[in-house]
PDB file of N, CA, C and O in Angstrom:
ATOM      1  N   MET A   1       0.813  -1.199   0.000  1.00  0.00           N
ATOM      2  CA  MET A   1       0.000   0.000   0.000  1.00  0.00           C
ATOM      3  C   MET A   1       0.862   1.270   0.000  1.00  0.00           C
ATOM      4  O   MET A   1       0.594   2.170  -0.796  1.00  0.00           O
ATOM      5  N   PRO A   2       1.892   1.380   0.865  1.00  0.00           N
ATOM      6  CA  PRO A   2       2.714   2.596   0.840  1.00  0.00           C
ATOM      7  C   PRO A   2       3.409   2.813  -0.498  1.00  0.00           C
ATOM      8  O   PRO A   2       3.643   3.955  -0.893  1.00  0.00           O
ATOM      9  N   SER A   3       3.741   1.739  -1.195  1.00  0.00           N
ATOM     10  CA  SER A   3       4.398   1.909  -2.486  1.00  0.00           C
ATOM     11  C   SER A   3       3.464   2.567  -3.497  1.00  0.00           C
ATOM     12  O   SER A   3       3.919   3.330  -4.349  1.00  0.00           O
ATOM     13  N   ARG A   4       2.174   2.284  -3.413  1.00  0.00           N
ATOM     14  CA  ARG A   4       1.211   2.923  -4.302  1.00  0.00           C
ATOM     15  C   ARG A   4       1.130   4.423  -4.022  1.00  0.00           C
ATOM     16  O   ARG A   4       1.031   5.227  -4.949  1.00  0.00           O
ATOM     17  N   ILE A   5       1.171   4.789  -2.770  1.00  0.00           N
ATOM     18  CA  ILE A   5       1.123   6.202  -2.401  1.00  0.00           C
ATOM     19  C   ILE A   5       2.368   6.908  -2.903  1.00  0.00           C
ATOM     20  O   ILE A   5       2.278   8.009  -3.445  1.00  0.00           O
ATOM     21  N   LEU A   6       3.519   6.296  -2.731  1.00  0.00           N
ATOM     22  CA  LEU A   6       4.762   6.890  -3.214  1.00  0.00           C
ATOM     23  C   LEU A   6       4.749   7.026  -4.735  1.00  0.00           C
ATOM     24  O   LEU A   6       5.216   8.027  -5.277  1.00  0.00           O
ATOM     25  N   PHE A   7       4.217   6.023  -5.413  1.00  0.00           N
ATOM     26  CA  PHE A   7       4.124   6.083  -6.863  1.00  0.00           C
ATOM     27  C   PHE A   7       3.205   7.223  -7.297  1.00  0.00           C
ATOM     28  O   PHE A   7       3.513   7.941  -8.249  1.00  0.00           O
ATOM     29  N   ALA A   8       2.087   7.391  -6.609  1.00  0.00           N
ATOM     30  CA  ALA A   8       1.155   8.464  -6.939  1.00  0.00           C
ATOM     31  C   ALA A   8       1.797   9.833  -6.728  1.00  0.00           C
ATOM     32  O   ALA A   8       1.604  10.741  -7.536  1.00  0.00           O
ATOM     33  N   ILE A   9       2.554   9.982  -5.656  1.00  0.00           N
ATOM     34  CA  ILE A   9       3.245  11.240  -5.386  1.00  0.00           C
ATOM     35  C   ILE A   9       4.294  11.511  -6.456  1.00  0.00           C
ATOM     36  O   ILE A   9       4.419  12.639  -6.933  1.00  0.00           O
ATOM     37  N   ALA A  10       5.043  10.490  -6.831  1.00  0.00           N
ATOM     38  CA  ALA A  10       6.061  10.650  -7.864  1.00  0.00           C
ATOM     39  C   ALA A  10       5.426  11.028  -9.197  1.00  0.00           C
ATOM     40  O   ALA A  10       5.954  11.873  -9.920  1.00  0.00           O
ATOM     41  N   LEU A  11       4.317  10.419  -9.520  1.00  0.00           N
ATOM     42  CA  LEU A  11       3.608  10.725 -10.760  1.00  0.00           C
ATOM     43  C   LEU A  11       3.097  12.167 -10.751  1.00  0.00           C
ATOM     44  O   LEU A  11       3.188  12.869 -11.758  1.00  0.00           O
ATOM     45  N   LEU A  12       2.568  12.597  -9.628  1.00  0.00           N
ATOM     46  CA  LEU A  12       2.083  13.965  -9.500  1.00  0.00           C
ATOM     47  C   LEU A  12       3.219  14.970  -9.664  1.00  0.00           C
ATOM     48  O   LEU A  12       3.065  15.971 -10.364  1.00  0.00           O
ATOM     49  N   LEU A  13       4.342  14.714  -9.034  1.00  0.00           N
ATOM     50  CA  LEU A  13       5.493  15.604  -9.155  1.00  0.00           C
ATOM     51  C   LEU A  13       6.019  15.650 -10.584  1.00  0.00           C
ATOM     52  O   LEU A  13       6.390  16.717 -11.075  1.00  0.00           O
ATOM     53  N   ALA A  14       6.052  14.519 -11.244  1.00  0.00           N
ATOM     54  CA  ALA A  14       6.526  14.469 -12.626  1.00  0.00           C
ATOM     55  C   ALA A  14       5.600  15.254 -13.552  1.00  0.00           C
ATOM     56  O   ALA A  14       6.069  15.944 -14.456  1.00  0.00           O
ATOM     57  N   SER A  15       4.310  15.155 -13.337  1.00  0.00           N
ATOM     58  CA  SER A  15       3.373  15.866 -14.202  1.00  0.00           C
ATOM     59  C   SER A  15       3.456  17.368 -13.984  1.00  0.00           C
ATOM     60  O   SER A  15       3.354  18.127 -14.948  1.00  0.00           O
ATOM     61  N   THR A  16       3.636  17.818 -12.762  1.00  0.00           N
ATOM     62  CA  THR A  16       3.742  19.258 -12.523  1.00  0.00           C
ATOM     63  C   THR A  16       5.042  19.809 -13.076  1.00  0.00           C
ATOM     64  O   THR A  16       5.084  20.954 -13.526  1.00  0.00           O
ATOM     65  N   THR A  17       6.100  19.020 -13.054  1.00  0.00           N
ATOM     66  CA  THR A  17       7.369  19.446 -13.629  1.00  0.00           C
ATOM     67  C   THR A  17       7.241  19.578 -15.138  1.00  0.00           C
ATOM     68  O   THR A  17       7.764  20.527 -15.722  1.00  0.00           O
ATOM     69  N   THR A  18       6.562  18.650 -15.768  1.00  0.00           N
ATOM     70  CA  THR A  18       6.363  18.689 -17.214  1.00  0.00           C
ATOM     71  C   THR A  18       5.546  19.909 -17.611  1.00  0.00           C
ATOM     72  O   THR A  18       5.871  20.574 -18.595  1.00  0.00           O
ATOM     73  N   LEU A  19       4.502  20.211 -16.869  1.00  0.00           N
ATOM     74  CA  LEU A  19       3.679  21.370 -17.190  1.00  0.00           C
ATOM     75  C   LEU A  19       4.457  22.666 -17.034  1.00  0.00           C
ATOM     76  O   LEU A  19       4.266  23.599 -17.815  1.00  0.00           O
ATOM     77  N   SER A  20       5.323  22.736 -16.046  1.00  0.00           N
ATOM     78  CA  SER A  20       6.069  23.964 -15.839  1.00  0.00           C
ATOM     79  C   SER A  20       7.132  24.171 -16.919  1.00  0.00           C
ATOM     80  O   SER A  20       7.617  25.289 -17.092  1.00  0.00           O
ATOM     81  N   LYS A  21       7.499  23.125 -17.640  1.00  0.00           N
ATOM     82  CA  LYS A  21       8.495  23.243 -18.705  1.00  0.00           C
ATOM     83  C   LYS A  21       7.898  23.815 -19.984  1.00  0.00           C
ATOM     84  O   LYS A  21       8.642  24.190 -20.891  1.00  0.00           O
ATOM     85  N   MET A  22       6.592  23.890 -20.076  1.00  0.00           N
ATOM     86  CA  MET A  22       5.958  24.439 -21.271  1.00  0.00           C
ATOM     87  C   MET A  22       6.160  25.948 -21.293  1.00  0.00           C
ATOM     88  O   MET A  22       6.013  26.624 -20.275  1.00  0.00           O
ATOM     89  N   SER A  23       6.496  26.455 -22.452  1.00  0.00           N
ATOM     90  CA  SER A  23       6.663  27.897 -22.585  1.00  0.00           C
ATOM     91  C   SER A  23       5.304  28.574 -22.574  1.00  0.00           C
ATOM     92  O   SER A  23       4.268  27.917 -22.673  1.00  0.00           O
ATOM     93  N   GLU A  24       5.320  29.871 -22.455  1.00  0.00           N
ATOM     94  CA  GLU A  24       4.079  30.640 -22.471  1.00  0.00           C
ATOM     95  C   GLU A  24       3.365  30.457 -23.809  1.00  0.00           C
ATOM     96  O   GLU A  24       2.138  30.374 -23.865  1.00  0.00           O
ATOM     97  N   CYS A  25       4.143  30.397 -24.872  1.00  0.00           N
ATOM     98  CA  CYS A  25       3.591  30.204 -26.208  1.00  0.00           C
ATOM     99  C   CYS A  25       2.890  28.845 -26.312  1.00  0.00           C
ATOM    100  O   CYS A  25       1.779  28.754 -26.833  1.00  0.00           O
ATOM    101  N   GLU A  26       3.538  27.801 -25.817  1.00  0.00           N
ATOM    102  CA  GLU A  26       2.944  26.465 -25.872  1.00  0.00           C
ATOM    103  C   GLU A  26       1.695  26.387 -25.002  1.00  0.00           C
ATOM    104  O   GLU A  26       0.741  25.685 -25.338  1.00  0.00           O
ATOM    105  N   THR A  27       1.702  27.105 -23.889  1.00  0.00           N
ATOM    106  CA  THR A  27       0.530  27.143 -23.028  1.00  0.00           C
ATOM    107  C   THR A  27      -0.647  27.778 -23.760  1.00  0.00           C
ATOM    108  O   THR A  27      -1.784  27.323 -23.642  1.00  0.00           O
ATOM    109  N   ARG A  28      -0.358  28.842 -24.523  1.00  0.00           N
ATOM    110  CA  ARG A  28      -1.403  29.476 -25.334  1.00  0.00           C
ATOM    111  C   ARG A  28      -1.938  28.503 -26.379  1.00  0.00           C
ATOM    112  O   ARG A  28      -3.140  28.460 -26.640  1.00  0.00           O
ATOM    113  N   CYS A  29      -1.043  27.727 -26.971  1.00  0.00           N
ATOM    114  CA  CYS A  29      -1.468  26.736 -27.967  1.00  0.00           C
ATOM    115  C   CYS A  29      -2.435  25.728 -27.342  1.00  0.00           C
ATOM    116  O   CYS A  29      -3.444  25.369 -27.949  1.00  0.00           O
ATOM    117  N   GLU A  30      -2.120  25.276 -26.131  1.00  0.00           N
ATOM    118  CA  GLU A  30      -2.974  24.318 -25.441  1.00  0.00           C
ATOM    119  C   GLU A  30      -4.340  24.923 -25.124  1.00  0.00           C
ATOM    120  O   GLU A  30      -5.368  24.268 -25.290  1.00  0.00           O
ATOM    121  N   LYS A  31      -4.345  26.177 -24.667  1.00  0.00           N
ATOM    122  CA  LYS A  31      -5.613  26.837 -24.352  1.00  0.00           C
ATOM    123  C   LYS A  31      -6.459  26.998 -25.611  1.00  0.00           C
ATOM    124  O   LYS A  31      -7.671  26.783 -25.584  1.00  0.00           O
ATOM    125  N   ASN A  32      -5.816  27.376 -26.711  1.00  0.00           N
ATOM    126  CA  ASN A  32      -6.543  27.519 -27.971  1.00  0.00           C
ATOM    127  C   ASN A  32      -7.121  26.185 -28.414  1.00  0.00           C
ATOM    128  O   ASN A  32      -8.246  26.124 -28.910  1.00  0.00           O
ATOM    129  N   TYR A  33      -6.351  25.113 -28.236  1.00  0.00           N
ATOM    130  CA  TYR A  33      -6.817  23.780 -28.604  1.00  0.00           C
ATOM    131  C   TYR A  33      -8.048  23.386 -27.784  1.00  0.00           C
ATOM    132  O   TYR A  33      -9.036  22.893 -28.329  1.00  0.00           O
ATOM    133  N   LYS A  34      -7.977  23.608 -26.485  1.00  0.00           N
ATOM    134  CA  LYS A  34      -9.096  23.235 -25.618  1.00  0.00           C
ATOM    135  C   LYS A  34     -10.359  24.014 -25.974  1.00  0.00           C
ATOM    136  O   LYS A  34     -11.454  23.452 -26.007  1.00  0.00           O
ATOM    137  N   SER A  35     -10.201  25.308 -26.238  1.00  0.00           N
ATOM    138  CA  SER A  35     -11.382  26.095 -26.599  1.00  0.00           C
ATOM    139  C   SER A  35     -11.918  25.684 -27.971  1.00  0.00           C
ATOM    140  O   SER A  35     -13.128  25.684 -28.194  1.00  0.00           O
ATOM    141  N   CYS A  36     -11.020  25.337 -28.882  1.00  0.00           N
ATOM    142  CA  CYS A  36     -11.432  24.886 -30.212  1.00  0.00           C
ATOM    143  C   CYS A  36     -12.184  23.558 -30.117  1.00  0.00           C
ATOM    144  O   CYS A  36     -13.243  23.392 -30.720  1.00  0.00           O
ATOM    145  N   ALA A  37     -11.628  22.621 -29.357  1.00  0.00           N
ATOM    146  CA  ALA A  37     -12.217  21.288 -29.260  1.00  0.00           C
ATOM    147  C   ALA A  37     -13.561  21.315 -28.541  1.00  0.00           C
ATOM    148  O   ALA A  37     -14.472  20.571 -28.903  1.00  0.00           O
ATOM    149  N   THR A  38     -13.690  22.160 -27.537  1.00  0.00           N
ATOM    150  CA  THR A  38     -14.957  22.207 -26.797  1.00  0.00           C
ATOM    151  C   THR A  38     -15.964  23.145 -27.446  1.00  0.00           C
ATOM    152  O   THR A  38     -17.166  23.017 -27.213  1.00  0.00           O
ATOM    153  N   GLY A  39     -15.488  24.085 -28.259  1.00  0.00           N
ATOM    154  CA  GLY A  39     -16.382  25.045 -28.897  1.00  0.00           C
ATOM    155  C   GLY A  39     -17.142  24.479 -30.073  1.00  0.00           C
ATOM    156  O   GLY A  39     -18.196  25.004 -30.432  1.00  0.00           O
ATOM    157  N   GLY A  40     -16.638  23.428 -30.679  1.00  0.00           N
ATOM    158  CA  GLY A  40     -17.326  22.794 -31.789  1.00  0.00           C
ATOM    159  C   GLY A  40     -17.155  23.505 -33.119  1.00  0.00           C
ATOM    160  O   GLY A  40     -17.880  23.216 -34.071  1.00  0.00           O
ATOM    161  N   LYS A  41     -16.200  24.438 -33.202  1.00  0.00           N
ATOM    162  CA  LYS A  41     -15.972  25.147 -34.457  1.00  0.00           C
ATOM    163  C   LYS A  41     -15.387  24.226 -35.517  1.00  0.00           C
ATOM    164  O   LYS A  41     -15.732  24.317 -36.695  1.00  0.00           O
ATOM    165  N   MET A  42     -14.497  23.338 -35.084  1.00  0.00           N
ATOM    166  CA  MET A  42     -13.848  22.368 -35.981  1.00  0.00           C
ATOM    167  C   MET A  42     -13.880  21.009 -35.305  1.00  0.00           C
ATOM    168  O   MET A  42     -14.229  20.897 -34.129  1.00  0.00           O
ATOM    169  N   SER A  43     -13.515  19.980 -36.051  1.00  0.00           N
ATOM    170  CA  SER A  43     -13.432  18.653 -35.453  1.00  0.00           C
ATOM    171  C   SER A  43     -12.243  18.615 -34.497  1.00  0.00           C
ATOM    172  O   SER A  43     -11.340  19.448 -34.583  1.00  0.00           O
ATOM    173  N   GLU A  44     -12.249  17.658 -33.601  1.00  0.00           N
ATOM    174  CA  GLU A  44     -11.157  17.536 -32.641  1.00  0.00           C
ATOM    175  C   GLU A  44      -9.828  17.298 -33.356  1.00  0.00           C
ATOM    176  O   GLU A  44      -8.786  17.796 -32.930  1.00  0.00           O
ATOM    177  N   ARG A  45      -9.875  16.541 -34.431  1.00  0.00           N
ATOM    178  CA  ARG A  45      -8.668  16.257 -35.217  1.00  0.00           C
ATOM    179  C   ARG A  45      -8.119  17.539 -35.849  1.00  0.00           C
ATOM    180  O   ARG A  45      -6.910  17.771 -35.825  1.00  0.00           O
ATOM    181  N   ALA A  46      -8.993  18.364 -36.408  1.00  0.00           N
ATOM    182  CA  ALA A  46      -8.564  19.627 -37.007  1.00  0.00           C
ATOM    183  C   ALA A  46      -7.980  20.554 -35.950  1.00  0.00           C
ATOM    184  O   ALA A  46      -7.008  21.263 -36.212  1.00  0.00           O
ATOM    185  N   CYS A  47      -8.567  20.552 -34.763  1.00  0.00           N
ATOM    186  CA  CYS A  47      -8.036  21.364 -33.663  1.00  0.00           C
ATOM    187  C   CYS A  47      -6.651  20.875 -33.254  1.00  0.00           C
ATOM    188  O   CYS A  47      -5.772  21.682 -32.951  1.00  0.00           O
ATOM    189  N   ALA A  48      -6.453  19.559 -33.243  1.00  0.00           N
ATOM    190  CA  ALA A  48      -5.150  18.994 -32.894  1.00  0.00           C
ATOM    191  C   ALA A  48      -4.094  19.377 -33.923  1.00  0.00           C
ATOM    192  O   ALA A  48      -2.947  19.646 -33.566  1.00  0.00           O
ATOM    193  N   VAL A  49      -4.473  19.402 -35.193  1.00  0.00           N
ATOM    194  CA  VAL A  49      -3.540  19.803 -36.250  1.00  0.00           C
ATOM    195  C   VAL A  49      -3.137  21.264 -36.050  1.00  0.00           C
ATOM    196  O   VAL A  49      -1.963  21.607 -36.191  1.00  0.00           O
ATOM    197  N   GLU A  50      -4.088  22.112 -35.726  1.00  0.00           N
ATOM    198  CA  GLU A  50      -3.800  23.528 -35.480  1.00  0.00           C
ATOM    199  C   GLU A  50      -2.879  23.692 -34.267  1.00  0.00           C
ATOM    200  O   GLU A  50      -1.987  24.539 -34.267  1.00  0.00           O
ATOM    201  N   ARG A  51      -3.103  22.876 -33.236  1.00  0.00           N
ATOM    202  CA  ARG A  51      -2.245  22.926 -32.047  1.00  0.00           C
ATOM    203  C   ARG A  51      -0.812  22.572 -32.409  1.00  0.00           C
ATOM    204  O   ARG A  51       0.123  23.231 -31.956  1.00  0.00           O
ATOM    205  N   GLU A  52      -0.630  21.543 -33.218  1.00  0.00           N
ATOM    206  CA  GLU A  52       0.724  21.139 -33.611  1.00  0.00           C
ATOM    207  C   GLU A  52       1.401  22.217 -34.451  1.00  0.00           C
ATOM    208  O   GLU A  52       2.599  22.456 -34.298  1.00  0.00           O
ATOM    209  N   LYS A  53       0.652  22.866 -35.332  1.00  0.00           N
ATOM    210  CA  LYS A  53       1.214  23.969 -36.112  1.00  0.00           C
ATOM    211  C   LYS A  53       1.671  25.088 -35.184  1.00  0.00           C
ATOM    212  O   LYS A  53       2.744  25.664 -35.363  1.00  0.00           O
ATOM    213  N   CYS A  54       0.843  25.382 -34.196  1.00  0.00           N
ATOM    214  CA  CYS A  54       1.161  26.427 -33.227  1.00  0.00           C
ATOM    215  C   CYS A  54       2.425  26.060 -32.444  1.00  0.00           C
ATOM    216  O   CYS A  54       3.299  26.903 -32.243  1.00  0.00           O
ATOM    217  N   ARG A  55       2.519  24.818 -32.008  1.00  0.00           N
ATOM    218  CA  ARG A  55       3.698  24.371 -31.259  1.00  0.00           C
ATOM    219  C   ARG A  55       4.966  24.457 -32.102  1.00  0.00           C
ATOM    220  O   ARG A  55       6.019  24.859 -31.609  1.00  0.00           O
ATOM    221  N   LYS A  56       4.863  24.083 -33.362  1.00  0.00           N
ATOM    222  CA  LYS A  56       6.028  24.159 -34.250  1.00  0.00           C
ATOM    223  C   LYS A  56       6.464  25.606 -34.431  1.00  0.00           C
ATOM    224  O   LYS A  56       7.659  25.898 -34.480  1.00  0.00           O
ATOM    225  N   THR A  57       5.504  26.502 -34.528  1.00  0.00           N
ATOM    226  CA  THR A  57       5.816  27.918 -34.643  1.00  0.00           C
ATOM    227  C   THR A  57       6.524  28.395 -33.378  1.00  0.00           C
ATOM    228  O   THR A  57       7.473  29.175 -33.453  1.00  0.00           O
ATOM    229  N   CYS A  58       6.067  27.928 -32.218  1.00  0.00           N
ATOM    230  CA  CYS A  58       6.708  28.290 -30.951  1.00  0.00           C
ATOM    231  C   CYS A  58       8.162  27.835 -30.923  1.00  0.00           C
ATOM    232  O   CYS A  58       9.045  28.579 -30.500  1.00  0.00           O
ATOM    233  N   VAL A  59       8.400  26.624 -31.371  1.00  0.00           N
ATOM    234  CA  VAL A  59       9.750  26.075 -31.371  1.00  0.00           C
ATOM    235  C   VAL A  59      10.645  26.881 -32.316  1.00  0.00           C
ATOM    236  O   VAL A  59      11.787  27.188 -31.976  1.00  0.00           O
ATOM    237  N   LYS A  60      10.133  27.221 -33.489  1.00  0.00           N
ATOM    238  CA  LYS A  60      10.907  27.984 -34.453  1.00  0.00           C
ATOM    239  C   LYS A  60      11.251  29.368 -33.930  1.00  0.00           C
ATOM    240  O   LYS A  60      12.342  29.879 -34.183  1.00  0.00           O
ATOM    241  N   LYS A  61      10.325  29.971 -33.205  1.00  0.00           N
ATOM    242  CA  LYS A  61      10.548  31.314 -32.686  1.00  0.00           C
ATOM    243  C   LYS A  61      11.206  31.316 -31.315  1.00  0.00           C
ATOM    244  O   LYS A  61      11.400  32.375 -30.719  1.00  0.00           O
ATOM    245  N   GLY A  62      11.542  30.160 -30.824  1.00  0.00           N
ATOM    246  CA  GLY A  62      12.226  30.066 -29.543  1.00  0.00           C
ATOM    247  C   GLY A  62      11.351  30.347 -28.335  1.00  0.00           C
ATOM    248  O   GLY A  62      11.825  30.863 -27.322  1.00  0.00           O
ATOM    249  N   GLY A  63      10.078  30.007 -28.442  1.00  0.00           N
ATOM    250  CA  GLY A  63       9.178  30.157 -27.305  1.00  0.00           C
ATOM    251  C   GLY A  63       8.429  31.461 -27.270  1.00  0.00           C
ATOM    252  O   GLY A  63       7.633  31.682 -26.358  1.00  0.00           O
ATOM    253  N   SER A  64       8.656  32.348 -28.248  1.00  0.00           N
ATOM    254  CA  SER A  64       7.910  33.603 -28.266  1.00  0.00           C
ATOM    255  C   SER A  64       6.528  33.370 -28.870  1.00  0.00           C
ATOM    256  O   SER A  64       6.241  32.300 -29.405  1.00  0.00           O
ATOM    257  N   ALA A  65       5.693  34.377 -28.774  1.00  0.00           N
ATOM    258  CA  ALA A  65       4.323  34.241 -29.269  1.00  0.00           C
ATOM    259  C   ALA A  65       4.285  33.996 -30.768  1.00  0.00           C
ATOM    260  O   ALA A  65       5.082  34.570 -31.510  1.00  0.00           O
ATOM    261  N   PRO A  66       3.346  33.129 -31.232  1.00  0.00           N
ATOM    262  CA  PRO A  66       3.242  32.845 -32.672  1.00  0.00           C
ATOM    263  C   PRO A  66       2.644  33.996 -33.441  1.00  0.00           C
ATOM    264  O   PRO A  66       2.491  33.912 -34.659  1.00  0.00           O
TER     265      PRO A  66
END
């Protein structure tokens, strides 16, 4: 039982570290994706494609706004 608790804590810490590594630009891409997917303007797949384009733009610009 204690090993499960330790595993859960380790998983939680790893996920928060990963989220903090996202740049401001990538965070904007994620927010845009979520609003696109829940808004119903495009299909979820089309929203995912737009998110990837946004992320690639972020990488090319070094984390600045697209």
